[in-house]
C-alpha positions in Angstrom: 114.2 221.7 114.9 117.5 220.1 115.8 115.9 217.5 118.0 113.7 216.4 115.1 116.7 216.1 112.8 118.5 214.0 115.5 115.5 211.7 115.8 115.3 211.1 112.0 119.1 210.5 111.9 118.7 208.0 114.7 115.9 206.2 112.9 118.0 206.1 109.7 120.9 204.6 111.6 118.7 202.0 113.2 117.3 201.1 109.7 120.8 200.9 108.2 121.9 198.7 111.1 118.8 196.4 110.8 119.4 196.1 107.0 123.0 195.3 107.5 122.1 192.5 110.0 119.5 191.0 107.7 122.1 191.1 104.8 124.7 189.3 106.9 122.1 186.7 108.1 121.1 186.1 104.5 124.8 185.6 103.5 125.4 183.3 106.5 122.3 181.3 105.6 123.4 180.9 102.0 126.9 179.8 103.1 125.4 177.1 105.4 123.1 175.9 102.6 126.1 175.7 100.2 128.3 173.9 102.7 125.5 171.5 103.6 124.9 170.6 100.0 128.4 170.4 98.5 130.5 168.8 101.2 131.0 165.4 102.9 128.3 166.6 105.4 125.7 166.2 102.6 126.8 162.7 101.8 126.6 161.5 105.4 123.1 163.0 106.0 121.5 161.9 102.7 118.6 159.5 102.7 119.1 156.4 100.6 116.6 156.7 97.8 114.6 153.6 97.1 112.4 152.6 94.2 110.0 149.8 93.3 107.7 148.7 90.5 103.9 148.5 91.0 103.9 145.2 92.8 107.2 145.3 94.6 108.8 142.5 92.6 111.6 144.9 91.6 113.3 147.1 94.1 116.3 149.3 93.7 118.1 151.9 95.8 120.8 154.4 95.5 123.0 155.9 98.2 123.1 159.6 97.8 124.9 159.3 94.5 123.5 162.1 92.4 122.4 161.8 88.8 124.7 158.8 88.0 123.3 156.6 90.7 119.7 157.4 89.6 120.6 156.5 86.0 122.0 153.2 87.2 118.7 152.4 89.0 116.8 153.3 85.8 119.1 151.1 83.7 118.7 148.2 86.1 114.9 148.6 85.9 115.0 148.7 82.1 117.0 145.5 82.1 114.7 143.9 84.6 111.7 144.8 82.5 113.4 143.1 79.5 113.8 139.9 81.5 110.2 140.1 82.8 108.0 141.1 79.9 104.8 140.0 81.6 105.4 142.6 84.3 106.1 145.3 81.7 102.7 144.7 80.1 100.8 145.4 83.4 102.6 148.6 84.5 106.1 149.5 83.4 106.4 152.7 85.6 109.1 153.0 88.2 107.9 154.3 91.6 109.8 156.1 94.3 109.3 154.6 97.8 110.9 157.5 99.6 109.0 160.6 100.7 110.1 164.1 99.8 111.2 166.2 102.7 111.9 169.8 101.7 112.9 170.7 105.2 116.1 168.6 104.6 118.1 171.5 103.2 121.2 169.4 102.7 119.3 167.5 99.9 118.3 170.6 98.0 121.1 170.1 95.5 119.4 166.8 94.6 116.2 168.6 93.9 118.1 171.0 91.7 120.4 168.7 89.8 118.4 165.5 89.6 114.7 166.4 89.7 113.6 163.3 87.7 113.8 161.1 90.8 111.3 163.3 92.7 108.9 163.5 89.7 108.3 159.7 89.9 105.0 158.7 91.3 105.0 157.8 95.0 104.3 154.3 96.2 104.1 153.4 99.9 106.9 150.8 100.7 105.6 147.4 101.4 108.2 146.5 104.0 108.0 149.4 106.4 109.6 148.7 109.8 106.8 148.7 112.4 109.0 148.6 115.5 109.8 151.9 117.1 113.5 152.4 117.9 114.9 154.8 120.4 116.8 157.8 119.2 120.1 156.2 120.4 119.4 153.0 118.4 118.5 155.0 115.3 121.7 157.0 115.5 123.7 153.8 116.2 122.2 152.1 113.1 122.9 155.2 111.1 126.6 155.3 111.8 
């Protein structure tokens, strides 16, 4: 009878230990996500969001600026449409030319605080770079 009680106590201790480890890993994961989204690390890793109209005659971009930078692009597009009414008659929608990458956890704050930019319809950028750069060249260009 005692050995059976010892076995169940050991199983309970293992379960408590496993639960404690999972809890600490979840807390650590949450801290990493918060630091990655609300620190200078986030700003340096952000993709520059780019936009275009239907035929590429208007292009705009923002550098990881949050809601204010997106509003600036929208205001610029609105002013451009006023200056080019013929383009506004064909298609006045603004398109995003950047892809959504949910694995980039350092951009999750943008998904949360400025979801409008991600709801825009996607249009493939016209001027995609066709040359393949080495990882070193890509990093050098990034910094």
